[in-house]
C-alpha positions as CSV (number, residue, x, y, z in Angstrom):
1,M,24.9,32.0,6.6
2,S,27.2,33.3,9.3
3,T,26.0,33.3,12.9
4,G,28.5,36.0,13.9
5,T,30.6,33.7,16.1
6,T,34.4,33.5,15.6
7,S,34.8,30.2,17.5
8,A,35.7,27.0,15.7
9,P,32.8,24.6,14.9
10,V,32.2,22.0,17.6
11,D,32.5,18.4,16.3
12,L,29.7,16.5,18.0
13,T,30.0,13.3,15.9
14,A,31.3,11.1,18.7
15,L,28.7,12.3,21.2
16,A,25.8,12.0,18.7
17,R,26.8,8.4,18.0
18,Q,26.9,7.2,21.6
19,T,24.3,4.7,22.6
20,S,23.1,3.2,25.8
21,A,20.1,1.3,27.2
22,N,16.7,2.9,27.9
23,R,17.2,6.1,25.9
24,V,14.1,5.7,23.8
25,S,10.5,4.6,24.5
26,K,9.6,0.9,24.7
27,M,7.4,1.4,21.7
28,A,10.2,2.9,19.6
29,A,12.7,0.3,20.8
30,G,10.5,-2.5,19.7
31,L,9.4,-1.0,16.4
32,V,10.7,-3.0,13.4
33,G,11.9,-1.1,10.4
34,S,10.4,-1.7,6.9
35,E,11.9,-4.9,5.3
36,I,10.8,-3.6,1.9
37,L,12.7,-0.4,2.3
38,R,15.8,-2.2,3.5
39,I,15.8,-4.5,0.4
40,A,15.1,-1.5,-1.9
41,A,18.0,0.4,-0.3
42,D,20.3,-2.6,-0.9
43,I,19.3,-2.8,-4.6
44,R,19.8,1.0,-5.1
45,A,23.3,0.5,-3.7
46,L,24.0,-2.3,-6.2
47,I,22.7,-0.1,-9.0
48,R,24.9,2.8,-7.9
49,G,27.8,0.4,-8.0
50,G,27.2,-0.4,-11.6
51,R,24.9,-3.5,-11.4
52,K,22.0,-3.6,-13.8
53,I,19.1,-4.9,-11.8
54,C,15.5,-5.4,-12.8
55,N,14.0,-3.8,-9.7
56,L,10.6,-5.4,-8.9
57,T,10.8,-4.5,-5.2
58,V,9.3,-1.1,-4.7
59,G,5.6,-0.2,-4.6
60,D,6.5,3.1,-6.3
61,F,6.7,4.6,-9.8
62,D,9.8,5.6,-11.7
63,P,8.8,9.0,-13.2
64,K,10.7,8.0,-16.3
65,Q,8.3,5.1,-16.8
66,F,5.2,6.6,-15.3
67,P,5.1,10.5,-15.1
68,I,2.4,12.2,-13.2
69,P,-0.5,13.7,-15.2
70,A,0.5,16.7,-17.2
71,R,-2.5,18.6,-15.8
72,L,-1.4,17.9,-12.3
73,K,2.2,19.0,-13.0
74,Q,1.1,22.2,-14.6
75,E,-1.3,23.1,-11.8
76,I,1.3,22.5,-9.1
77,G,3.6,25.0,-10.9
78,R,0.8,27.6,-11.3
79,A,-0.1,27.3,-7.6
80,L,3.4,27.9,-6.5
81,E,3.7,30.9,-8.8
82,R,0.5,32.3,-7.2
83,G,2.2,32.0,-3.8
84,E,0.1,29.0,-2.5
85,T,2.8,28.2,0.0
86,N,1.3,28.9,3.4
87,Y,-0.4,26.5,5.8
88,P,-3.5,24.8,4.5
89,P,-6.5,24.2,6.8
90,S,-5.8,21.2,9.0
91,D,-8.7,19.2,7.4
92,G,-7.7,20.2,3.9
93,V,-8.3,23.0,1.5
94,L,-12.1,23.4,1.2
95,E,-12.0,23.3,-2.6
96,L,-10.2,19.9,-2.5
97,R,-12.6,18.4,0.0
98,Q,-15.4,19.5,-2.3
99,A,-13.6,18.1,-5.3
100,V,-13.1,14.7,-3.7
101,Q,-16.8,14.7,-2.7
102,R,-17.7,15.2,-6.4
103,Y,-15.1,12.6,-7.5
104,Y,-16.6,10.0,-5.2
105,R,-20.1,10.8,-6.4
106,R,-19.1,10.7,-10.1
107,E,-16.7,7.7,-10.1
108,L,-17.9,5.5,-7.2
109,G,-21.5,6.4,-6.9
110,L,-21.1,7.4,-3.3
111,T,-22.6,10.6,-1.9
112,Y,-21.2,11.7,1.5
113,P,-21.6,15.0,3.3
114,L,-18.6,17.4,3.1
115,E,-17.8,16.8,6.8
116,S,-16.9,13.2,5.9
117,F,-13.8,14.2,3.9
118,L,-10.4,14.8,5.5
119,I,-7.3,15.6,3.4
120,C,-3.9,14.5,4.6
121,G,-0.3,14.0,3.4
122,G,-0.8,10.8,1.5
123,A,-2.7,7.6,2.5
124,R,-0.3,6.7,5.4
125,P,-1.6,9.5,7.7
126,A,-5.1,8.4,6.9
127,I,-4.2,4.8,8.0
128,Y,-2.5,6.1,11.1
129,G,-5.4,8.4,11.8
130,T,-7.9,5.6,11.5
131,Y,-6.0,3.5,14.0
132,R,-5.4,6.4,16.4
133,T,-9.0,7.5,16.3
134,L,-10.7,4.1,16.8
135,V,-8.2,1.8,18.6
136,D,-7.3,1.9,22.3
137,P,-4.4,0.0,23.8
138,G,-5.4,-3.7,24.1
139,D,-8.1,-3.5,21.4
140,R,-8.1,-6.3,18.9
141,V,-7.4,-5.4,15.3
142,V,-8.0,-8.1,12.7
143,Y,-6.0,-8.1,9.5
144,P,-5.2,-10.5,6.7
145,L,-1.9,-12.1,6.0
146,P,-0.3,-11.0,3.7
147,S,-0.9,-7.3,4.1
148,W,1.0,-4.1,4.3
149,N,2.2,-2.6,7.6
150,N,-0.8,-3.4,9.8
151,N,1.5,-5.1,12.3
152,H,3.6,-2.0,12.7
153,Y,0.6,0.3,13.3
154,I,-0.7,-2.2,15.9
155,H,2.6,-2.1,17.7
156,Q,2.6,1.7,17.8
157,L,-0.8,1.8,19.5
158,G,-0.3,-1.1,21.9
159,A,-3.2,-2.9,20.3
160,A,-3.6,-6.7,20.0
161,G,-3.1,-7.9,16.5
162,V,-5.1,-10.8,15.1
163,P,-3.5,-11.9,11.8
164,V,-5.7,-14.0,9.6
165,P,-3.7,-16.2,7.2
166,C,-5.1,-16.2,3.7
167,T,-4.5,-18.7,0.9
168,P,-3.8,-18.6,-2.8
169,E,-7.1,-20.5,-3.4
170,H,-8.9,-17.3,-2.3
171,R,-6.3,-15.0,-4.0
172,F,-4.8,-14.2,-0.6
173,L,-7.9,-12.3,0.4
174,P,-9.9,-13.1,3.6
175,T,-13.4,-14.6,3.4
176,L,-16.2,-14.2,5.9
177,A,-15.4,-17.8,7.1
178,D,-11.9,-16.6,7.8
179,L,-13.0,-13.6,9.8
180,K,-16.2,-14.8,11.5
181,K,-14.7,-16.2,14.6
182,H,-12.9,-12.9,15.3
183,L,-15.8,-10.5,14.8
184,G,-17.2,-10.8,18.3
185,T,-14.0,-9.5,19.9
186,A,-12.6,-7.1,17.3
187,R,-12.6,-3.4,17.3
188,L,-11.3,-2.9,13.8
189,I,-11.0,-5.0,10.6
190,C,-8.5,-3.8,8.0
191,L,-9.1,-4.7,4.4
192,N,-7.2,-3.5,1.2
193,S,-8.5,-4.0,-2.3
194,P,-6.8,-4.2,-4.7
195,L,-4.4,-5.8,-2.2
196,N,-0.8,-5.0,-1.6
197,P,1.1,-7.3,-2.0
198,S,-1.0,-9.8,-4.1
199,G,-2.5,-7.5,-6.7
200,T,-5.8,-9.3,-6.2
201,A,-9.2,-7.7,-5.5
202,F,-12.5,-8.6,-3.7
203,D,-15.5,-9.6,-5.8
204,R,-19.0,-8.4,-4.9
205,E,-20.1,-11.6,-3.3
206,S,-17.1,-12.0,-1.0
207,L,-17.1,-8.4,0.2
208,K,-20.8,-8.3,0.7
209,A,-20.7,-11.4,2.9
210,I,-18.0,-9.8,5.1
211,C,-20.2,-6.6,5.3
212,E,-23.2,-8.7,6.3
213,G,-21.1,-10.2,9.1
214,V,-19.9,-6.8,10.3
215,L,-23.5,-5.5,10.4
216,A,-24.9,-8.5,12.2
217,E,-22.1,-8.1,14.8
218,N,-22.9,-4.4,15.2
219,R,-26.6,-5.1,15.7
220,R,-25.7,-7.4,18.6
221,R,-23.4,-4.8,20.0
222,E,-26.0,-2.0,19.7
223,E,-28.5,-4.0,21.7
224,K,-25.8,-4.3,24.5
225,G,-24.7,-0.7,24.2
226,A,-21.2,-1.9,23.3
227,R,-18.7,-0.1,21.1
228,P,-19.2,-0.9,17.4
229,L,-16.9,-2.8,15.1
230,F,-15.3,-0.7,12.3
231,L,-13.9,-1.6,8.9
232,M,-10.9,0.3,7.5
233,Y,-11.1,-0.1,3.7
234,D,-7.9,0.9,2.1
235,Q,-8.7,1.4,-1.6
236,V,-5.7,3.5,-2.7
237,Y,-5.3,1.3,-5.7
238,W,-8.9,1.2,-6.8
239,P,-8.6,3.0,-10.2
240,L,-5.9,0.5,-11.1
241,C,-8.1,-2.6,-11.6
242,V,-7.0,-4.5,-14.7
243,G,-8.8,-6.9,-17.1
244,E,-12.4,-7.7,-16.1
245,T,-11.9,-6.7,-12.4
246,K,-14.4,-4.2,-11.1
247,H,-13.8,-2.4,-7.9
248,V,-16.5,-2.6,-5.2
249,T,-17.0,-0.8,-1.9
250,P,-18.8,-1.7,1.3
251,P,-21.4,1.1,1.2
252,E,-22.1,0.5,-2.4
253,L,-23.1,-3.1,-1.6
254,I,-24.9,-2.3,1.7
255,P,-25.5,1.4,2.4
256,E,-25.7,0.8,6.1
257,M,-21.9,0.1,6.0
258,A,-21.4,3.8,5.7
259,R,-21.8,4.0,9.5
260,Y,-18.8,1.7,10.1
261,T,-16.5,2.1,7.1
262,V,-13.5,4.4,6.9
263,F,-12.0,4.7,3.5
264,V,-8.3,5.3,2.9
265,D,-7.5,6.8,-0.5
266,G,-5.5,9.4,-2.4
267,I,-3.7,10.2,-5.7
268,S,-0.4,8.5,-4.9
269,K,-1.1,5.2,-6.8
270,A,-4.1,6.2,-8.9
271,F,-2.1,9.0,-10.6
272,A,1.5,7.8,-10.2
273,A,2.0,10.7,-7.7
274,T,3.6,9.0,-4.7
275,G,5.8,11.9,-3.9
276,V,3.1,14.6,-4.3
277,R,1.6,13.4,-1.0
278,V,-2.1,14.1,-1.3
279,G,-4.4,11.6,0.3
280,W,-7.7,11.5,2.2
281,A,-9.9,9.6,4.6
282,V,-13.7,9.4,4.1
283,G,-16.1,8.1,6.7
284,P,-18.7,8.7,9.4
285,V,-18.7,12.4,10.4
286,D,-18.0,11.7,14.1
287,V,-15.0,9.6,13.3
288,I,-13.6,12.0,10.7
289,E,-14.0,15.0,13.0
290,R,-11.9,13.4,15.7
291,M,-9.3,12.1,13.2
292,S,-9.0,15.7,11.9
293,A,-8.1,16.9,15.4
294,I,-5.5,14.2,15.8
295,L,-3.8,14.7,12.4
296,G,-4.0,18.5,12.9
297,H,-1.8,18.2,16.0
298,V,0.6,15.9,14.1
299,G,0.8,18.4,11.1
300,A,0.0,15.6,8.7
301,W,-1.6,17.8,6.0
302,A,-0.7,17.8,2.3
303,P,1.1,20.8,0.9
304,R,-1.2,23.6,-0.1
305,A,0.1,23.9,-3.7
306,E,-0.4,20.2,-4.3
307,Q,-3.9,20.3,-2.8
308,V,-4.9,23.2,-5.1
309,A,-3.5,21.4,-8.1
310,T,-5.4,18.2,-7.2
311,V,-8.7,20.1,-7.3
312,A,-8.1,21.0,-11.0
313,L,-7.1,17.4,-11.8
314,L,-10.1,15.7,-10.1
315,D,-12.5,18.2,-11.5
316,D,-11.3,17.4,-15.1
317,P,-12.9,14.0,-15.9
318,A,-11.5,14.1,-19.4
319,A,-7.9,14.6,-18.1
320,C,-8.4,11.8,-15.5
321,A,-9.8,9.4,-18.1
322,G,-7.1,10.2,-20.7
323,F,-4.3,9.7,-18.2
324,H,-5.8,6.4,-17.0
325,T,-6.3,5.0,-20.5
326,E,-2.6,4.8,-21.2
327,F,-1.4,4.4,-17.6
328,I,-3.5,1.4,-16.8
329,A,-2.8,-0.2,-20.1
330,A,1.0,0.2,-19.5
331,I,0.7,-1.4,-16.1
332,Q,-1.4,-4.3,-17.5
333,R,1.1,-4.9,-20.2
334,R,3.9,-5.3,-17.7
335,L,1.8,-7.5,-15.3
336,D,0.6,-9.7,-18.2
337,R,4.2,-10.1,-19.5
338,L,5.4,-11.2,-16.2
339,H,2.5,-13.6,-15.6
340,Q,2.9,-15.1,-19.1
341,G,6.6,-15.5,-18.5
342,F,6.0,-17.4,-15.3
343,Q,3.4,-19.5,-16.8
344,G,5.8,-20.4,-19.6
345,M,8.4,-21.4,-17.1
346,K,5.9,-23.5,-15.2
347,S,4.9,-25.3,-18.4
348,K,8.6,-26.3,-18.8
349,G,8.6,-27.9,-15.3
350,L,10.4,-25.2,-13.4
351,P,9.3,-24.7,-9.8
352,V,7.2,-21.5,-10.3
353,E,3.6,-20.4,-10.5
354,S,1.7,-17.1,-10.6
355,I,-1.7,-15.7,-9.8
356,P,-3.4,-13.8,-12.6
357,P,-3.2,-10.0,-12.0
358,M,-6.4,-8.2,-11.0
359,G,-5.2,-4.7,-10.0
360,A,-2.6,-2.4,-8.4
361,I,1.0,-2.8,-9.7
362,Y,1.7,-6.2,-8.3
363,L,2.0,-9.8,-9.4
364,T,2.1,-12.6,-6.9
365,V,4.4,-15.4,-7.8
366,R,5.7,-18.6,-6.2
367,I,9.3,-19.5,-6.7
368,H,9.9,-22.7,-4.7
369,P,13.1,-24.6,-5.7
370,F,13.5,-25.6,-2.0
371,G,16.1,-28.3,-1.4
372,R,17.8,-27.7,-4.8
373,R,21.5,-26.9,-5.0
374,T,23.0,-23.8,-6.7
375,P,25.9,-24.0,-9.1
376,A,28.0,-22.5,-6.3
377,G,27.1,-25.5,-4.1
378,G,24.6,-23.9,-1.7
379,T,21.2,-25.3,-0.9
380,L,18.0,-23.2,-1.2
381,K,16.1,-23.6,2.0
382,T,14.3,-20.4,2.7
383,N,12.6,-17.5,0.9
384,E,15.6,-15.4,1.7
385,D,17.9,-17.9,0.1
386,V,15.7,-17.8,-3.1
387,R,15.6,-14.0,-3.0
388,K,19.3,-13.7,-2.8
389,Y,19.9,-16.3,-5.5
390,V,17.5,-14.6,-7.9
391,L,19.1,-11.2,-7.2
392,D,22.7,-12.5,-7.6
393,T,22.2,-14.9,-10.5
394,A,19.3,-13.3,-12.5
395,Q,19.8,-9.7,-11.4
396,I,16.1,-9.4,-10.4
397,G,14.9,-7.8,-7.2
398,I,11.8,-9.4,-5.6
399,V,10.2,-9.2,-2.1
400,A,9.2,-12.3,-0.1
401,F,5.8,-12.4,1.7
402,Q,7.6,-12.3,5.0
403,A,7.8,-8.5,4.4
404,F,4.0,-8.6,4.6
405,G,3.7,-10.6,7.8
406,V,3.7,-14.2,6.5
407,P,5.9,-16.3,8.7
408,E,6.5,-19.4,6.7
409,D,8.9,-20.0,3.8
410,S,6.3,-21.0,1.2
411,G,8.0,-19.4,-1.8
412,W,5.5,-16.6,-2.4
413,F,6.9,-13.3,-3.5
414,R,5.6,-9.9,-4.6
415,L,6.7,-8.4,-7.9
416,S,6.1,-4.7,-8.5
417,V,6.1,-3.2,-12.0
418,G,6.1,0.5,-11.2
419,A,9.8,1.1,-11.7
420,V,10.6,-1.1,-14.8
421,S,10.0,-0.9,-18.5
422,E,8.5,-3.7,-20.7
423,D,12.0,-4.2,-22.1
424,D,13.4,-4.7,-18.6
425,I,10.9,-7.4,-18.0
426,A,11.5,-9.1,-21.4
427,A,15.2,-9.2,-20.7
428,A,14.9,-10.4,-17.1
429,L,12.6,-13.4,-17.7
430,P,15.1,-15.4,-19.6
431,R,17.7,-14.7,-16.9
432,L,15.4,-16.1,-14.3
433,E,14.6,-19.2,-16.4
434,Q,18.3,-19.8,-16.9
435,A,19.0,-19.4,-13.2
436,L,16.2,-21.8,-12.2
437,A,17.3,-24.4,-14.9
438,A,20.8,-24.3,-13.5
439,L,19.7,-25.7,-10.1
440,A,20.5,-29.3,-9.4
């Protein structure tokens, strides 16, 4: 479109690229970018260059492998045709808040008042909103290692992070024993089940013990008039439990936990709709009210058409169940194939192991050929060495647990199945076996 000016365009490229010290805030200067996104970008560049990579890096879905529900797609189109393109309410379209309320009652057995539901543009704003609403600079936030992005949110708020290392013996999930010594000084505990990156989930006994610890601490604080300890429970993967795994929630186990639990949830993972950007937070009314004000100022709401379409999806139990039947089965087939492949390599004496999948789209594996030499003469010393060797030699993209806050080079990696076919996995496993067998 012409602006009416006849002067030549001004080339601002050189000026825009100039840098110097102290141009951005200290927070922005110290914020670390996503390691997962960096690795994924590198792999996309290789694929564009003609390399055929089995990409197990991204926590996303390839629509060719996992399209969104047909009902959701149809309803988005219908909503746009009706002109549902103006601003939605800052706390979400009323009909969607009501639909999520019904969804939680029907699927999770949890009945909350309507004021407890806040709609936002995916689960990330709900996480940020929980932090921003509950955490002041210097407050202590307890989170497990490995986990997704808690360290970055803590940095943005100037909080004090308390990472709690978790072990494969407990499926990389924290226990009450792990958390107990931190309860007395914490403001927020962050839990995720099923867990990104491990694909493992809490059982009733473990989660109930943690809830009992939180409640005991809050009773002590209430006697002193001190601020309570809250639990952020990220359950965005909860419909994707596989095998015999059953999802559990804190208020289901102990109703009093409703006073201190903020849920993070949405359709992104449950319905392969990561780009549709409809998520929500559910929790105590006083917390959700303040979070709504914060996210309203940020403009973090989900698009109106997508919100309206999600109402139709959530209010159609048959459509949800029909979609999940095939969707979850397809995820489980991929996870099981990977797990069986790694167990087969382990039985042959290769330096690998894997944890049985429980949910989400992730398999946790250990590839630990440390100290061995590659055919090119290099020595594998770190997780990054292993990652690059697997990518270069077996054409498989994987993500080390360092991307999830784990500092040590222990050989643990996350494998994500959302962007690959079963044939991709079947073809990749022999390449990996051959690459590992070639080490001296």
